[in-house]
C-alpha positions in Angstrom: 87.2 95.3 96.0 89.9 95.0 93.4 91.6 92.3 95.5 88.4 90.2 95.5 88.0 90.6 91.7 91.6 89.4 91.1 91.1 86.4 93.4 87.8 85.5 91.7 89.4 85.8 88.3 92.2 83.5 89.4 89.7 80.9 90.6 87.7 81.1 87.4 90.9 80.6 85.3 92.0 77.6 87.4 88.5 76.1 87.2 88.4 76.5 83.4 91.9 75.0 83.1 91.0 72.0 85.3 87.7 71.5 83.3 89.6 71.5 80.0 92.2 69.2 81.3 89.6 66.7 82.6 87.8 66.8 79.3 90.9 65.8 77.4 91.7 63.1 79.9 88.2 61.6 79.9 87.2 62.1 76.2 90.6 62.2 74.4 92.7 60.0 76.8 95.5 62.5 76.8 97.2 64.5 79.5 98.8 67.1 77.1 96.4 69.8 78.2 98.1 69.9 81.6 101.3 71.1 79.9 99.5 74.3 78.9 100.8 76.3 82.0 104.4 75.3 81.2 103.9 76.4 77.6 102.4 79.7 78.6 105.2 80.2 81.1 107.9 79.6 78.5 106.2 82.0 76.0 106.1 84.7 78.7 109.9 84.1 79.3 110.4 84.7 75.5 108.6 88.0 75.8 109.9 89.3 79.2 113.1 87.5 80.1 115.0 86.0 77.1 118.1 85.3 79.3 116.0 82.8 81.3 115.2 80.9 78.1 118.9 80.6 77.3 119.6 79.3 80.9 116.6 76.9 80.5 118.1 75.6 77.3 121.4 74.9 79.2 119.6 72.8 81.8 117.1 71.0 79.5 119.5 70.0 76.6 121.0 66.9 78.4 117.4 65.9 79.4 115.9 66.3 75.9 114.8 63.2 73.9 115.5 62.7 70.2 112.6 61.9 67.9 113.8 60.6 64.6 112.0 59.7 61.4 114.1 58.5 58.4 110.9 58.5 56.3 110.8 62.3 56.3 114.6 62.6 57.0 113.9 64.6 60.1 115.3 64.3 63.6 114.2 66.6 66.4 115.3 66.8 70.0 112.4 67.7 72.4 112.1 70.1 74.0 115.5 71.7 73.4 115.3 72.2 69.6 111.9 73.9 69.6 113.3 76.3 72.3 116.4 76.9 70.2 114.3 77.5 67.1 112.2 80.0 69.0 115.3 81.9 70.1 116.5 82.0 66.5 113.2 83.6 65.4 113.3 86.1 68.3 116.9 87.0 67.4 116.2 87.5 63.7 113.1 89.6 64.4 115.0 91.7 66.9 117.9 92.2 64.6 115.7 93.2 61.7 113.9 95.7 63.9 116.9 97.2 65.6 119.5 96.7 62.8 122.3 96.3 65.2 124.3 93.7 67.2 127.2 93.9 69.6 130.1 95.0 67.4 132.8 93.3 69.6 131.1 89.9 69.2 130.1 90.4 65.6 133.7 91.1 64.6 135.4 88.5 66.8 137.7 86.0 65.0 135.5 83.0 65.8 132.5 84.9 64.5 134.2 85.6 61.2 135.0 81.9 60.8 131.3 81.2 61.5 130.2 83.6 58.7 132.6 81.9 56.3 131.2 78.5 57.3 127.6 79.6 56.6 128.5 81.2 53.3 130.1 78.0 52.2 127.3 75.9 53.5 124.7 77.9 51.5 126.8 77.6 48.3 127.2 73.8 48.8 123.4 73.6 49.5 122.8 75.0 46.0 124.9 72.2 44.5 123.7 69.5 47.0 122.7 66.0 45.9 119.7 66.4 48.3 118.9 70.2 48.5 116.0 69.7 51.0 118.2 67.7 53.4 120.9 70.4 53.1 118.5 73.2 53.8 117.2 71.5 56.9 120.8 71.0 58.0 121.7 74.6 57.5 118.6 75.8 59.4 119.3 73.5 62.3 122.9 74.7 62.4 121.5 78.2 62.6 119.3 77.5 65.6 122.3 75.9 67.3 124.8 78.6 66.6 122.7 81.8 66.9 121.4 81.1 70.5 124.4 79.1 71.8 127.1 81.4 70.5 125.9 84.8 69.5 123.1 85.2 72.1 125.1 83.5 74.8 128.1 85.8 74.2 125.8 88.7 74.9 124.3 86.9 77.9 127.8 86.4 79.3 128.4 90.1 79.6 127.2 89.4 83.1 129.9 87.1 84.3 127.5 85.4 86.8 125.6 84.1 83.8 128.7 82.1 82.7 128.6 80.3 86.0 124.9 79.8 85.8 124.9 78.4 82.3 127.8 76.0 83.0 126.3 74.6 86.2 122.8 74.4 84.9 124.1 72.3 82.0 126.1 70.1 84.4 123.1 69.8 86.7 121.0 68.5 83.8 123.8 66.1 82.8 124.1 64.8 86.4 120.5 63.7 86.4 121.2 61.7 83.2 124.3 60.3 84.9 122.3 59.0 87.8 119.7 57.5 85.5 122.4 55.9 83.4 124.3 54.4 86.4 121.1 53.0 87.9 120.1 51.5 84.6 123.7 50.2 84.1 123.7 48.6 87.6 120.6 46.6 86.7 122.7 44.9 84.0 125.7 44.3 86.3 127.7 47.2 84.7 128.3 45.0 81.7 130.5 46.5 79.0 128.1 45.8 76.1 125.1 47.4 77.9 127.2 50.5 78.5 126.6 51.3 74.8 122.9 52.0 75.3 122.0 52.4 79.0 121.9 56.3 78.6 119.1 56.1 76.1 116.7 57.9 75.5 118.7 60.9 76.6 121.8 60.1 74.5 121.8 57.9 71.4 124.9 55.9 72.4 127.9 56.0 74.7 130.1 58.0 72.3 127.9 61.1 72.5 127.4 60.6 76.2 131.2 60.2 76.7 131.9 63.4 74.6 129.7 65.6 76.8 131.1 64.0 80.0 134.6 64.9 78.8 133.6 68.5 78.2 131.9 68.9 81.6 134.7 67.2 83.4 137.1 69.8 82.0 134.8 72.7 82.9 134.2 71.2 86.4 137.9 70.7 87.0 138.4 74.4 86.1 136.2 75.4 89.1 138.4 73.4 91.4 141.0 76.2 90.9 138.5 79.1 91.0 139.6 81.7 93.6 137.5 83.1 96.4 135.1 80.1 96.4 133.3 79.2 99.6 134.3 75.9 101.1 130.9 74.3 100.8 130.8 75.2 97.1 134.2 73.8 96.5 133.2 70.6 98.2 130.1 70.5 95.9 132.4 70.9 92.9 134.6 68.0 94.1 131.6 65.7 94.5 130.2 66.5 91.1 133.7 66.1 89.6 134.0 62.6 91.1 130.5 61.7 89.8 131.4 62.7 86.3 134.8 60.8 86.5 132.9 57.6 87.6 130.4 58.2 84.8 133.1 58.5 82.0 134.8 55.3 83.3 131.5 53.4 83.2 130.7 54.8 79.8 133.5 52.7 78.2 133.9 55.4 75.6 137.5 55.2 74.4 137.4 58.4 72.3 136.4 60.5 75.4 139.4 59.2 77.3 141.7 60.2 74.4 140.1 63.7 74.4 140.9 64.1 78.1 144.5 63.0 77.6 144.8 65.6 74.8 143.4 68.3 77.1 145.8 67.4 79.9 148.7 67.5 77.4 147.8 71.0 76.2 147.3 72.1 79.8 150.8 71.0 80.7 152.1 73.0 77.7 150.2 76.1 78.9 151.5 75.7 82.5 155.1 75.4 81.1 154.4 78.6 79.1 155.1 77.0 75.7 153.9 79.3 73.0 150.9 78.6 70.8 152.9 78.6 67.6 155.1 75.8 68.9 152.1 73.7 69.9 150.7 74.2 66.4 154.0 73.3 64.7 154.3 70.1 66.7 150.7 69.2 65.9 151.2 69.8 62.2 154.5 67.7 62.2 152.7 64.8 64.0 149.8 64.9 61.5 152.4 65.0 58.6 154.3 62.1 60.0 151.1 60.1 60.3 150.4 60.5 56.6 154.0 59.8 55.6 154.2 56.6 57.6 150.5 55.6 57.6 151.1 52.2 55.9 153.6 51.2 58.6 151.3 52.5 61.3 148.3 50.5 60.0 150.5 47.4 59.6 151.5 47.6 63.3 147.9 48.3 64.4 146.6 45.3 62.5 148.5 43.0 64.8 146.4 44.1 67.8 143.4 41.8 68.2 142.1 43.0 71.6 138.4 43.7 71.4 136.5 46.2 73.5 135.3 44.7 76.8 134.2 45.6 80.3 137.8 45.5 81.5 139.3 49.0 81.5 142.8 47.9 80.6 141.5 45.7 77.7 139.3 48.6 76.6 142.3 50.9 76.4 144.2 48.3 74.4 141.3 47.9 72.0 141.6 51.6 70.9 144.2 50.6 68.3 142.6 47.3 67.2 141.8 47.6 63.5 141.8 43.8 62.9 138.8 42.5 64.8 137.1 45.4 66.7 133.9 46.0 64.8 133.5 49.6 66.0 137.0 50.6 64.9 136.6 48.7 61.6 133.2 50.3 60.9 134.7 53.7 61.6 137.4 53.1 59.0 134.7 51.9 56.6 132.9 55.2 57.0 136.1 57.2 56.5 137.0 55.3 53.3 133.5 55.9 52.0 133.8 59.6 52.8 137.2 59.7 50.9 135.6 58.1 47.9 132.8 60.6 48.0 135.4 63.4 48.2 137.3 62.0 45.2 134.1 62.2 43.1 133.2 65.7 44.2 136.3 67.3 45.7 135.2 71.0 45.4 131.6 71.3 46.6 131.0 67.8 48.1 127.6 66.1 48.2 125.9 68.7 50.3 125.6 69.5 54.0 123.9 66.8 56.0 123.7 64.3 53.1 126.5 61.8 54.1 124.3 59.2 55.8 121.8 59.2 52.9 124.3 58.8 50.0 127.4 57.0 51.4 126.0 53.4 50.9 127.2 52.9 47.3 130.7 54.1 48.2 131.2 51.2 50.7 133.4 48.3 49.5 132.4 44.8 50.5 135.9 44.1 51.8 135.5 47.0 54.3 132.0 46.2 55.5 131.5 44.9 59.1 128.8 43.1 61.0 127.4 46.5 62.0 127.5 48.1 58.5 124.3 49.3 57.0 123.0 50.8 53.8 120.0 52.5 55.3 121.7 55.6 56.8 120.4 54.9 60.3 123.7 54.4 62.1 125.2 57.9 62.2 127.4 59.9 59.9 131.0 59.9 58.8 132.3 59.6 62.4 134.6 62.6 62.0 133.9 66.3 62.1 136.8 66.8 59.6 136.3 63.9 57.2 132.5 64.4 57.2 132.9 68.0 56.2 135.3 66.8 53.5 132.7 64.5 51.9 129.7 66.9 52.3 131.3 70.3 51.5 134.6 69.5 49.8 138.1 70.5 50.7 137.0 74.1 51.8 134.4 72.6 54.2 137.1 70.6 56.0 139.5 73.5 56.1 136.8 75.7 57.6 136.5 73.2 60.5 140.3 73.4 60.9 140.2 77.2 60.8 137.5 77.1 63.6 139.8 75.0 65.8 142.8 77.3 65.2 140.6 80.4 65.9 139.3 79.2 69.3 142.6 77.8 70.3 144.4 81.0 69.5 141.8 83.3 71.0 141.5 81.2 74.1 145.2 80.9 74.8 145.9 84.5 74.0 143.0 85.6 76.3 144.3 83.3 79.1 147.8 85.0 78.9 146.6 88.6 78.9 143.7 88.2 81.4 144.1 90.4 84.5 141.9 88.4 86.9 142.2 84.8 87.8 138.5 84.0 87.2 138.9 85.0 83.6 142.0 82.8 83.3 140.4 79.8 84.8 137.2 80.0 82.8 138.7 80.8 79.4 141.3 78.1 79.8 138.6 75.6 80.9 136.5 76.5 77.9 139.4 76.2 75.5 140.6 72.8 76.8 137.0 71.5 76.8 136.7 72.5 73.1 140.1 71.0 72.3 139.0 67.8 73.9 135.8 67.8 71.9 137.5 68.3 68.5 140.1 65.6 69.3 137.1 63.4 70.0 135.7 64.9 66.8 138.4 63.2 64.7 136.7 59.9 65.6 133.0 61.0 65.9 130.8 63.9 64.8 128.0 65.3 66.9 127.7 69.0 66.1 124.6 68.3 64.1 122.9 67.4 67.5 121.8 69.8 70.3 123.5 67.5 72.8 127.0 68.6 71.8 126.2 71.7 69.7 124.9 73.7 72.7 127.9 73.1 75.0 130.5 73.4 72.1 129.2 76.7 70.7 128.5 78.1 74.2 132.2 77.4 75.2 133.2 79.5 72.2 130.8 82.2 73.5 132.6 82.0 76.8 136.0 82.6 75.1 134.6 85.6 73.1 132.7 87.1 76.1 135.7 86.9 78.4 138.1 88.3 75.8 135.7 91.2 74.9 134.3 92.1 78.3 136.1 90.6 81.3 139.8 89.9 80.6 140.9 93.5 81.1 139.1 93.9 84.5 141.0 93.4 87.7 137.8 92.3 89.3 135.9 89.7 87.3 132.5 90.6 88.8 133.0 94.3 88.4 130.1 95.9 86.5 131.1 97.0 83.0 128.9 100.1 82.4 130.0 100.4 78.8 129.0 96.8 78.1 125.7 97.3 79.8 124.9 100.3 77.6 125.6 98.3 74.5 
């Protein structure tokens, strides 16, 4: 009898749902009611299986679509950001109720830099030129970092979840890659159309190229993963080739530079060159750039090769600061940021405010054919310079400290790890992050879910492997102590 009651109840619920759906289709001309089961399913995941929501975020982020309104100064990526916001609410409620969090992750060096970052963001929000914009910026940064770093670090106590998260994200990206290549093919793989054929999933080819570079590094790491079945390794090779083709067709020069930088550090690691020597060389090169910057710019000004569909010409155009509009506009944005910094060097203009306040700081001689005063063409095009303008010198130094923290933790964990899986994954995550922040000298995307989720989750991989997996001889061995925590 109980079986029949359950069956009858199911039919009644389905009938009610279909009736409601048909009503909205006929009377309201909308199909949104049919999304109700999906919404209910996701809500149930929040209640009963939060780890599945994190894995869903990994897959759905590349497929999310950005909805932007400059009138209310709001941009939202659907459905990824609402899912991330929900995770933030659950995390805060759980923490307030339990009053505890994993001590190893909470006290990890990367976590400490994150705390300092948020403290300084809150202080500069108080002094912000546009407090409401800065509050929105800080809140959005919270719903990126809390789920993608703190919650993922705990999720990654189970090493299998590291693999699941990475490959779900890559799977979502591969769907976008096929969409982009098909769309690009319709236009004859033209170099100009390469800038927008990935829309609506990515705003332009720079963000698309940045995530491709990250996933190429992570995918390449799996080529060296031990004890992998032959058919899986073949799958990795196929995906790797797809991503390589995609980054070539993206014509994103900054992403190519980021891959070269990652390969350079990989060579240093394989040659067992110590981290301090790498840091010293990097510091010396940066110092030499500032000392001889005038001579360098004079030399670069002689290059008049514009970006094109030809790969060789596109590489040459990377250093064209005489006629290439993209490069010239980037310099215009940087100069504007430096002028903003000179006016407010300590606290800056406030987190997230650059695109709304930089227009008066542009000089007519620096403007290009793609310059704008409306704040609708991106930010300062640099994670470091953007922070300098918005949060003063301390804000930029915090970004540098974050880079030093993940590089040091990643390379130290790689050296002391007792199992090869930990070595491969932590080195892959570290090199992927390095590639992003090299890219981040020329662009900034950490205020978007498209790059924030993979970047902060790569830091979570480093933290989780260092805290839970590096000391194990068997990567997939159950850590009972971690499970109890």
